[in-house]
VMD Tcl script that draws the C-alpha trace (Angstrom):
set ca {
  {161.85 72.01 100.03}
  {163.14 73.61 97.23}
  {166.94 74.03 98.43}
  {168.55 71.80 95.76}
  {167.30 72.86 91.80}
  {169.06 73.42 88.55}
  {167.50 75.74 86.22}
  {167.34 74.42 82.68}
  {166.93 77.06 80.15}
  {169.71 76.16 77.86}
  {167.51 74.42 75.73}
  {165.98 77.94 74.68}
  {168.03 80.64 72.61}
  {169.47 82.78 75.20}
  {168.28 86.24 75.41}
  {170.26 89.44 74.91}
  {170.96 91.02 78.47}
  {171.49 94.64 78.66}
  {174.57 95.99 80.68}
  {174.71 97.79 83.80}
  {176.12 101.45 83.71}
  {177.11 103.05 87.02}
  {176.06 106.89 87.36}
  {176.62 109.20 90.26}
  {173.53 110.03 91.80}
  {173.01 113.75 93.47}
  {172.59 111.78 96.85}
  {175.60 110.65 98.57}
  {174.03 107.84 99.83}
  {173.84 105.87 96.85}
  {174.83 105.20 93.33}
  {172.10 104.64 90.72}
  {172.50 102.36 87.61}
  {170.52 102.28 84.44}
  {170.69 99.86 81.59}
  {172.11 101.05 78.26}
  {170.02 100.92 75.36}
  {171.42 98.35 72.53}
  {170.80 99.10 69.03}
  {168.84 96.73 66.92}
  {170.12 95.91 63.47}
  {167.48 96.51 60.71}
  {167.35 93.41 58.65}
  {168.19 93.71 55.08}
  {166.23 92.66 52.30}
  {166.91 89.24 50.97}
  {165.64 87.93 47.68}
  {166.30 84.38 48.56}
  {162.82 83.24 50.08}
  {164.75 79.91 51.40}
  {166.91 82.17 53.92}
  {163.62 83.98 55.25}
  {162.35 80.63 56.64}
  {162.74 80.01 60.21}
  {164.21 76.81 61.27}
  {164.06 75.16 64.81}
  {167.53 75.14 66.44}
  {169.70 71.76 66.32}
  {170.52 70.99 69.94}
  {173.78 69.16 69.89}
  {174.31 68.75 73.59}
  {172.15 69.90 76.53}
  {171.88 69.37 80.56}
  {172.04 65.71 81.73}
  {168.23 66.49 83.33}
  {166.96 66.56 79.51}
  {168.25 62.76 78.99}
  {165.73 61.34 80.75}
  {163.39 62.54 78.28}
  {160.30 60.31 79.27}
  {160.46 61.59 82.61}
  {161.35 65.29 81.89}
  {158.49 65.55 79.24}
  {156.28 64.11 81.83}
  {157.03 66.31 84.48}
  {157.11 69.46 82.25}
  {153.69 69.07 80.75}
  {152.01 68.12 83.93}
  {153.79 71.34 85.45}
  {152.49 73.01 82.26}
  {148.73 71.64 83.15}
  {148.98 72.82 86.55}
  {150.08 76.60 85.37}
  {147.54 76.69 82.66}
  {144.70 75.57 85.43}
  {145.77 78.43 87.56}
  {145.74 81.17 85.00}
  {143.24 79.98 82.59}
  {145.20 79.41 79.49}
  {145.78 76.78 77.28}
  {148.64 75.89 74.65}
  {149.75 73.60 71.99}
  {151.52 70.67 73.21}
  {153.52 70.42 70.08}
  {153.28 66.98 69.59}
  {154.48 66.83 65.89}
  {157.92 68.26 67.29}
  {160.44 66.00 68.54}
  {162.17 66.23 72.04}
  {163.17 68.80 73.17}
  {161.90 71.08 70.75}
  {158.40 70.46 71.87}
  {159.43 71.52 75.38}
  {161.05 74.71 73.99}
  {158.20 75.70 71.82}
  {155.45 75.03 74.55}
  {157.51 76.90 77.13}
  {158.05 79.98 74.78}
  {154.10 79.94 74.11}
  {153.56 79.77 77.97}
  {156.00 82.86 78.55}
  {154.04 84.95 75.83}
  {150.72 83.95 77.47}
  {151.80 84.76 80.91}
  {153.14 88.01 79.91}
  {149.94 89.08 78.54}
  {148.11 88.37 81.77}
  {151.07 89.81 83.94}
  {154.16 91.65 82.60}
  {155.80 91.46 86.06}
  {155.97 87.58 85.94}
  {158.79 85.47 84.05}
  {158.75 81.93 83.68}
  {161.73 79.23 84.65}
  {162.21 75.64 84.29}
  {163.45 74.23 87.46}
  {164.76 70.80 88.15}
  {163.85 69.85 91.94}
  {163.78 66.62 93.96}
  {159.90 66.19 93.24}
  {160.00 67.13 89.68}
  {162.65 66.85 86.75}
  {161.00 69.75 85.06}
  {158.98 71.99 87.25}
  {157.66 75.24 85.87}
  {157.97 78.21 88.09}
  {156.51 81.95 87.62}
  {158.88 84.34 89.14}
  {158.23 87.90 90.25}
  {160.96 90.37 90.68}
  {161.31 93.02 93.06}
  {163.07 96.31 91.27}
  {165.45 97.84 93.60}
  {165.96 100.44 91.58}
  {169.72 99.51 90.30}
  {170.71 101.43 93.56}
  {173.43 100.86 95.84}
  {172.27 100.77 99.52}
  {175.17 101.33 101.64}
  {174.38 102.50 105.15}
  {176.99 104.71 106.69}
  {177.98 103.82 110.37}
  {180.12 106.59 111.54}
  {177.35 108.78 112.48}
  {176.01 106.11 114.78}
  {179.42 105.91 116.19}
  {179.62 109.33 117.08}
  {176.33 109.64 118.56}
  {177.25 106.57 120.88}
  {180.45 108.79 121.94}
  {177.79 111.65 123.07}
  {176.54 111.17 126.42}
  {174.32 113.41 125.95}
  {172.42 111.79 123.13}
  {172.58 108.30 124.74}
  {168.87 107.57 124.14}
  {169.35 108.45 120.52}
  {172.25 106.60 120.22}
  {170.71 103.38 121.54}
  {167.52 103.75 119.55}
  {169.64 104.02 116.23}
  {172.19 101.14 117.58}
  {168.95 98.94 118.13}
  {167.49 99.76 114.56}
  {171.05 99.30 113.06}
  {171.36 95.85 115.22}
  {167.85 94.55 113.51}
  {169.38 95.19 109.92}
  {172.38 93.38 110.88}
  {171.30 90.45 113.19}
  {167.63 89.78 111.55}
  {167.36 91.84 108.33}
  {170.54 90.36 106.89}
  {172.57 93.35 105.74}
  {176.31 92.44 105.63}
  {178.77 94.54 107.63}
  {181.94 95.85 105.77}
  {184.37 94.87 108.50}
  {183.54 91.31 108.27}
  {185.82 89.47 105.98}
  {183.01 87.54 104.06}
  {181.18 90.89 102.82}
  {181.89 92.41 99.57}
  {182.91 95.55 100.90}
  {185.72 94.33 103.12}
  {187.29 93.24 100.10}
  {186.78 96.73 98.62}
  {188.38 98.39 101.75}
  {191.43 96.13 101.42}
  {191.84 97.07 97.76}
  {191.69 100.81 98.82}
  {194.19 100.39 101.82}
  {196.67 98.46 99.51}
  {196.24 101.45 97.03}
  {197.10 103.84 99.75}
  {200.11 102.18 100.88}
  {201.62 103.22 97.61}
  {203.37 106.84 97.80}
  {203.44 107.40 94.02}
  {199.41 107.85 93.92}
  {199.53 110.83 96.45}
  {200.55 114.49 94.64}
  {200.56 116.47 98.03}
  {203.03 115.84 101.01}
  {201.50 114.13 103.94}
  {198.47 113.13 101.98}
  {199.26 109.49 102.31}
  {199.71 109.80 106.20}
  {196.11 111.39 106.08}
  {194.65 108.28 104.05}
  {196.43 105.63 106.16}
  {195.38 107.29 109.63}
  {191.89 107.41 108.41}
  {191.99 103.99 107.23}
  {193.48 102.58 110.58}
  {190.92 104.73 112.81}
  {187.68 103.69 110.83}
  {188.61 100.35 110.62}
  {189.52 100.13 114.38}
  {186.17 102.06 115.17}
  {184.25 99.70 112.60}
  {185.47 96.58 114.25}
  {183.94 98.05 117.85}
  {180.60 99.07 116.42}
  {180.40 95.55 115.06}
  {180.57 93.87 118.61}
  {177.79 96.25 119.50}
  {175.66 95.43 116.64}
  {176.02 91.67 117.31}
  {175.00 92.02 120.97}
  {171.53 90.52 121.17}
  {170.49 92.93 123.98}
  {170.46 95.88 121.46}
  {167.83 94.02 119.35}
  {165.85 92.64 122.54}
  {165.29 96.15 123.73}
  {164.31 97.99 120.40}
  {160.85 97.75 121.30}
  {161.47 99.43 124.80}
  {163.89 101.71 123.70}
  {161.27 103.19 120.96}
  {158.32 103.28 123.23}
  {160.34 105.31 125.90}
  {162.16 107.49 123.44}
  {160.97 111.38 123.29}
  {162.32 112.77 120.03}
  {163.75 116.41 120.26}
  {165.21 117.27 117.04}
  {163.77 116.56 113.44}
  {166.48 113.80 112.89}
  {165.12 112.15 116.26}
  {161.40 112.43 115.19}
  {162.21 110.48 112.05}
  {164.37 107.94 113.59}
  {161.35 107.38 116.37}
  {159.09 106.65 113.09}
  {161.27 104.44 111.50}
  {161.94 102.45 114.88}
  {158.12 102.15 115.01}
  {158.23 100.66 111.37}
  {160.96 98.22 112.38}
  {158.99 96.93 115.14}
  {155.92 96.29 113.17}
  {158.03 94.51 110.31}
  {159.45 92.44 113.02}
  {156.12 91.50 114.32}
  {154.66 90.84 110.82}
  {157.89 89.02 109.69}
  {159.66 87.60 112.57}
  {163.06 86.26 111.78}
  {162.63 87.33 108.24}
  {165.78 88.19 106.34}
  {166.13 90.08 102.90}
  {168.56 87.32 101.93}
  {165.49 84.94 102.38}
  {164.26 86.40 98.97}
  {167.54 86.04 97.17}
  {167.29 83.00 94.95}
  {170.76 83.36 93.60}
  {172.05 83.67 89.80}
  {169.63 80.62 88.54}
  {166.76 82.81 88.88}
  {167.84 86.13 87.46}
  {165.77 86.99 84.56}
  {167.38 86.70 81.18}
  {170.80 85.79 82.25}
  {173.01 82.60 82.02}
  {173.85 82.70 85.45}
  {177.10 84.70 84.92}
  {178.14 88.27 85.55}
  {175.38 88.85 88.06}
  {175.37 91.74 90.77}
  {174.90 89.76 93.95}
  {172.85 90.87 96.82}
  {175.78 91.56 99.23}
  {177.36 93.77 96.68}
  {174.63 96.33 96.70}
  {173.28 95.81 100.13}
  {175.85 96.86 103.22}
  {176.75 98.76 106.03}
  {179.86 101.01 105.31}
  {182.01 103.16 107.44}
  {181.43 106.80 105.75}
  {179.98 108.43 102.69}
  {181.73 111.72 103.71}
  {185.55 110.86 104.52}
  {188.64 110.85 102.27}
  {188.02 107.10 101.55}
  {184.45 107.06 100.10}
  {185.30 108.47 96.74}
  {188.07 105.69 96.14}
  {185.52 103.00 97.70}
  {182.86 104.22 95.30}
  {185.01 104.23 92.38}
  {186.26 100.56 93.11}
  {182.72 99.30 92.89}
  {181.55 101.35 90.04}
  {184.60 99.60 88.24}
  {183.78 96.35 88.92}
  {180.03 96.60 88.88}
  {180.11 97.95 85.33}
  {181.26 94.69 84.11}
  {178.33 92.73 85.22}
  {175.19 92.23 83.14}
  {172.53 91.93 85.54}
  {171.45 92.09 89.07}
  {170.24 89.46 91.83}
  {167.34 91.05 93.21}
  {164.66 89.75 95.83}
  {162.13 87.32 94.26}
  {158.75 85.50 94.76}
  {158.60 82.27 93.16}
  {155.78 79.99 92.76}
  {156.19 76.18 91.86}
  {153.91 74.25 89.54}
  {155.00 70.64 90.31}
  {151.73 70.60 92.05}
  {148.05 72.12 91.69}
  {148.24 75.70 92.94}
  {144.74 77.24 94.23}
  {145.82 81.00 93.71}
  {148.93 83.30 92.32}
  {151.22 83.83 95.63}
  {153.57 86.42 94.60}
  {153.49 88.77 97.86}
  {156.74 91.23 97.71}
  {155.31 93.36 100.81}
  {158.01 92.57 103.20}
  {160.81 93.52 100.32}
  {158.80 96.89 99.56}
  {159.16 97.97 103.27}
  {162.43 96.52 103.73}
  {163.93 98.60 101.25}
  {161.92 101.76 101.92}
  {163.44 101.59 105.60}
  {166.98 101.23 104.12}
  {166.36 104.43 102.15}
  {165.11 105.97 105.07}
  {167.67 104.92 107.55}
  {170.35 105.93 105.22}
  {169.03 109.26 104.89}
  {168.44 109.44 108.62}
  {171.98 108.48 109.25}
  {173.07 111.55 106.99}
  {170.71 113.63 108.89}
  {172.71 112.67 112.07}
  {176.01 113.32 110.35}
  {174.48 117.18 109.32}
  {172.46 118.40 112.06}
  {173.13 121.25 113.94}
  {171.12 119.74 117.37}
  {168.35 122.18 117.13}
  {165.56 121.31 119.32}
  {162.34 121.32 118.04}
  {159.79 123.62 119.44}
}
mol new
graphics top color blue
foreach p $ca { graphics top sphere $p radius 0.5 }
foreach p [lrange $ca 0 end-1] q [lrange $ca 1 end] { graphics top cylinder $p $q radius 0.2 }
display resetview
């Protein structure tokens, strides 16, 4: 219903966005980010009272949606009425101010009052087919500024071990869910971000001057060739619908023997529950694109496929180079496109609707599965008593 929309925030002063900075975390599976604090300039005393007055901005140009001012103004204030009715608030319509400054002032007032009621919400003005100026409340899921890169090499190793057939197939089914339904990109598909990163590392590895030790380049190139070959084979197994359809059956029949298998069994149960509660729900369904990013003008955004993905390994020679390339790129971005819950106010609403239960469980599972893959890489196959 709301596929075609335009955000109309340019009528307001653009907020300052903090730059993201990547820093390695102790755990190999992910890289954390944190925002750098920006120093605010202390205003200097000015004896000229005229300079201390606040003046409304003069808007020389604005989006074409704003030019149909009667329609825009009508839709905005109707949307504002619907929002105020739901949250029990009132605002000044600023009738004394010219258009579109009346919109800007009312929007700023609404933002402040909504923030007082729920500081996890922020507002956006959206142009949709049904309304030229529709207010939306947006709640953003905090991903912890983390790279969710899932290494599949441990799965590939298990699949090659006939003695671990049941374990390998259950783990394959779990990963098949993430790929086929969950929407996690795979690094060997040319549409994925990490495919581009792996290509960069491959190109770098073809230059002999970057290697100091004799034979080091050959090791890198052989490792790249083998990992990409195995990665493509594994992709075909992840795509196979049988591995998804048999997830529940494999989970019910699985008898865990090691600590890693006990954890895998628990993960598989949670995945089955998630599939049952949210059939065909992808994490990408909650990604609305850069138009909804809080405090951003739609540029310099870390997109979802840049921080969610399968990768080959987080313990081979290539891993450090992969992460170095990712960090170098993502350090240039200002914000991150995280899952959102969006409620539109072109019509009256009965209650606030901002349920992020699926997103919370999905990202918790990504963390658990990432740890579990690392456990299978590190385990010594000791059986539990």
